[in-house]
C-alpha positions in Angstrom: 90.2 104.7 122.8 90.9 108.1 122.3 90.4 107.5 118.5 87.7 106.5 119.6 85.9 108.7 121.4 87.4 112.2 119.0 88.0 110.5 116.2 91.4 110.3 113.7 91.7 112.7 110.9 94.9 111.0 109.9 93.9 107.1 110.1 90.8 107.9 108.7 88.6 107.0 112.1 85.1 108.9 112.8 84.3 109.7 116.8 81.8 106.6 117.3 78.3 108.4 118.3 77.6 105.1 120.9 80.9 105.5 123.1 81.1 109.2 123.9 77.7 109.1 125.2 78.4 105.9 127.2 81.6 107.3 128.3 79.7 110.8 129.1 76.7 109.4 131.0 79.7 107.5 133.3 82.9 110.1 134.1 84.4 108.2 136.5 84.6 105.6 133.7 86.4 107.7 130.9 88.6 109.2 133.9 89.5 106.0 134.7 89.9 104.1 130.7 91.6 107.3 129.5 94.6 106.5 132.9 94.5 102.4 131.8 95.4 103.4 128.1 98.8 102.5 126.6 99.5 100.3 129.3 101.3 97.6 128.8 98.3 93.9 129.2 100.8 91.0 127.1 104.1 90.7 125.8 105.3 88.8 122.2 107.8 87.2 121.4 109.9 88.0 118.3 110.9 84.1 116.3 113.9 85.6 115.4 114.9 88.5 117.3 118.1 87.9 119.2 119.7 90.9 121.2 123.4 91.2 121.3 125.6 92.7 124.5 129.1 93.6 125.4 128.3 92.4 129.6 125.7 90.8 131.6 122.6 91.6 129.8 120.9 92.0 132.9 123.3 95.6 133.3 121.0 96.6 130.8 118.4 94.4 130.4 115.4 93.2 133.1 114.5 89.3 131.6 111.1 87.1 132.4 111.1 83.5 131.6 108.5 82.9 128.5 106.4 79.9 128.5 108.3 77.9 126.6 111.0 78.5 129.9 113.5 80.4 127.4 114.8 83.6 128.6 113.7 86.8 127.2 114.4 90.7 127.7 111.9 92.4 128.8 112.4 95.5 126.7 111.6 96.3 123.2 113.5 96.7 120.0 113.0 100.7 121.2 114.0 100.7 124.6 117.4 97.7 123.5 118.3 101.0 121.9 117.9 103.3 123.8 120.3 100.7 126.6 123.0 100.4 123.9 121.6 96.2 123.1 122.1 95.2 119.6 118.4 93.7 118.2 118.7 91.2 114.8 115.8 89.1 113.7 118.0 85.2 112.2 116.1 83.5 109.5 114.2 80.4 110.0 116.9 77.0 109.1 114.5 75.8 107.6 116.0 76.4 103.5 119.0 74.8 104.8 117.7 71.5 106.2 115.4 71.3 102.7 119.0 71.5 101.5 120.4 68.9 103.3 117.3 66.6 103.4 117.5 66.7 98.6 121.9 66.5 99.2 121.1 62.6 101.2 118.2 61.2 99.0 120.2 62.3 95.9 123.2 60.4 97.3 121.5 58.3 98.7 119.2 56.9 95.0 122.6 57.0 93.2 122.2 60.4 92.0 125.3 62.5 93.1 128.6 60.8 94.8 129.5 61.7 97.8 132.7 63.8 97.9 134.6 63.7 101.9 132.1 66.3 102.9 129.0 68.3 102.9 130.7 71.3 101.2 132.0 69.6 98.7 128.9 67.1 97.8 126.7 70.1 97.8 128.9 73.1 95.2 130.3 69.2 93.1 126.3 68.9 92.9 124.3 71.8 92.9 126.9 74.7 94.1 124.9 78.5 93.5 127.8 78.8 90.5 127.3 75.7 88.7 123.5 77.2 88.7 123.1 78.3 85.0 121.9 82.2 86.0 120.0 83.5 82.2 118.4 80.0 81.8 115.1 80.7 79.8 113.3 77.8 81.1 114.3 77.9 85.1 112.5 81.9 85.0 109.9 80.1 83.0 109.1 78.0 86.0 110.0 80.5 88.4 107.0 82.9 86.6 104.9 79.5 87.5 104.9 79.0 91.1 106.2 75.3 89.4 110.3 75.5 91.5 108.3 74.3 95.4 110.2 77.2 98.1 111.9 78.9 96.5 113.9 80.9 99.3 111.6 84.1 100.5 108.9 83.7 97.7 106.9 80.8 99.5 104.2 82.6 100.5 101.1 83.8 98.7 102.5 87.1 98.6 105.7 86.2 96.8 104.1 83.8 94.5 101.7 86.3 93.1 104.8 88.8 93.4 106.4 86.3 90.3 103.6 85.6 88.2 103.3 88.5 88.4 106.4 91.1 87.5 108.0 88.3 86.0 111.9 87.9 86.7 114.0 87.1 83.9 117.6 87.8 86.0 118.7 87.3 89.6 119.1 91.7 90.3 115.4 91.4 89.0 114.4 88.9 91.5 116.6 90.3 94.7 114.5 93.6 94.0 110.7 91.8 93.7 111.9 89.8 97.1 111.7 93.5 98.5 109.1 95.2 96.7 106.3 92.9 97.4 106.8 94.0 100.7 106.0 97.5 100.3 102.5 99.1 100.8 100.5 101.4 98.3 101.6 105.3 98.6 97.3 105.7 99.7 94.4 104.0 100.9 93.6 101.6 98.1 96.5 102.7 95.6 98.1 101.1 93.1 100.5 98.7 95.2 104.7 98.8 94.1 104.3 95.2 92.9 101.6 96.1 90.5 104.1 99.2 89.3 107.8 97.0 89.0 105.2 94.5 87.0 104.1 97.6 84.8 108.0 99.9 84.9 109.5 96.8 83.9 107.0 94.8 80.2 107.4 98.5 80.0 109.9 101.8 80.9 107.8 104.2 78.6 106.1 104.0 82.0 109.0 105.1 83.7 110.0 108.1 81.7 106.1 108.9 81.3 106.2 109.4 85.6 108.8 110.9 85.2 107.8 114.0 82.4 104.3 114.4 84.5 106.6 116.1 87.3 108.4 118.0 84.7 111.7 116.1 85.6 114.5 117.6 83.1 116.8 115.0 81.2 119.7 116.3 84.2 117.4 115.3 86.6 116.1 111.8 85.0 119.4 110.9 84.8 120.4 111.4 88.3 116.8 108.9 89.1 118.2 106.7 86.7 121.2 106.4 88.0 119.7 105.3 91.3 116.9 103.1 89.7 117.1 101.8 87.1 118.2 98.3 87.4 115.2 98.5 89.8 112.5 99.8 86.6 111.7 102.9 88.2 110.9 101.6 91.2 113.4 102.5 94.7 113.3 99.3 96.7 115.7 99.7 99.2 117.0 102.0 102.1 120.2 102.0 101.2 118.6 103.8 97.2 116.9 106.5 99.7 120.5 106.7 101.0 122.2 107.1 98.1 119.6 109.9 96.4 119.6 111.7 99.3 122.8 112.8 98.8 123.2 113.9 95.3 123.6 117.9 95.7 120.5 118.4 92.7 118.2 116.5 95.7 119.1 117.6 99.0 122.7 117.0 99.0 123.0 115.7 102.7 126.0 113.4 104.4 125.9 110.1 105.0 125.4 110.5 109.4 122.0 113.3 108.1 121.1 110.3 105.3 120.8 107.9 108.0 118.2 109.7 110.0 116.0 109.3 107.1 116.6 105.4 106.9 116.2 105.2 110.6 112.9 106.8 110.4 111.6 104.1 108.2 113.4 101.5 109.2 112.0 102.2 112.7 108.4 103.0 111.9 109.6 106.8 113.6 106.3 108.2 112.8 107.8 111.6 115.0 111.6 111.3 113.6 110.0 110.5 109.8 107.6 113.9 110.2 111.5 115.9 111.7 112.7 114.3 108.1 110.1 115.8 106.2 110.5 118.8 107.1 114.4 119.4 107.0 114.3 118.1 104.0 112.2 120.9 102.5 113.4 123.2 104.4 116.9 122.8 103.1 115.5 122.7 99.5 113.9 126.2 100.5 117.4 127.7 101.6 119.7 125.9 98.9 117.1 126.8 96.5 116.9 122.9 94.6 114.6 122.4 91.6 111.2 121.6 93.3 111.1 118.4 90.0 113.2 116.4 91.6 112.7 117.3 95.2 109.5 117.2 94.9 110.0 113.4 92.6 112.6 112.0 95.2 110.0 111.7 98.5 106.8 112.0 96.3 107.6 108.9 94.6 111.0 107.3 96.1 110.8 108.0 99.7 106.7 107.3 100.7 106.9 104.4 98.7 108.8 102.9 102.3 107.0 104.9 104.2 105.3 102.2 105.5 108.0 99.4 105.2 111.2 98.7 103.8 113.9 96.2 103.2 117.4 97.0 104.6 120.3 95.6 100.8 121.4 92.7 102.9 118.4 91.5 103.1 116.9 91.1 100.1 119.9 90.9 98.4 120.3 87.6 100.0 118.2 85.9 97.1 120.9 86.5 95.3 123.6 85.7 97.8 
């Protein structure tokens, strides 16, 4: 509401003159409106969110019952963490159900032999280590979206990503799983998945980007060490943490690197701004090269600033 009245330069919102006039003509209404802005007027339940505690949950959190009859915490993610709880998101088991159904049908119609246990049946028929991971025909099917319910790529965004980037290995698919979720660094800018596709098809374009930032050959080697497998895209939180610990970039310890990760993972705008200032102050104090520090922040960090995966989440495709 304040954005409507005053505008918000950062969000590119202009003041609404009609709203301003209405509020100016009704000062009491404007006074009340400002007091109630931001108050909770509804609640949402995370479909896969689970709170983990080591004591009775009511010792640290209030509870409420939702329409389905389930009990949920009244606290959001950040409030839960502040009272020492741990919140994780559990993936749906739909794909496990599909695998089991597939096995049952294969056994029923005598395409495979039923073993002593479900695990043995699975391993003998479609165990992950039976897959020919370098089979070009399989990757052609992935690119052409001919594999039904490819895990993590069932959505329109996922299918568009595989069609655009044409993954040729499990490593490509893992990186793509994270990159399709990244946002453009500026409004109307190139999507990270589009950039990934360009760089994957032509690595000289990545080299040209590093040249544009005037990176030295030594600085390029530092970047390549961390981003070659993802074709020049800083795709996950751990890549940021590893890069920022490089002496030439910042030389931060693991705890400091984790603050950067947390500011992005938790979408904590204030912490992100604080880390940004500390990063460039650190570079100034240590007299680090502005070429690689600017490249790291403008290219590697900003691509994750809106949203990013951690390593374990995007590697679930591989595991």
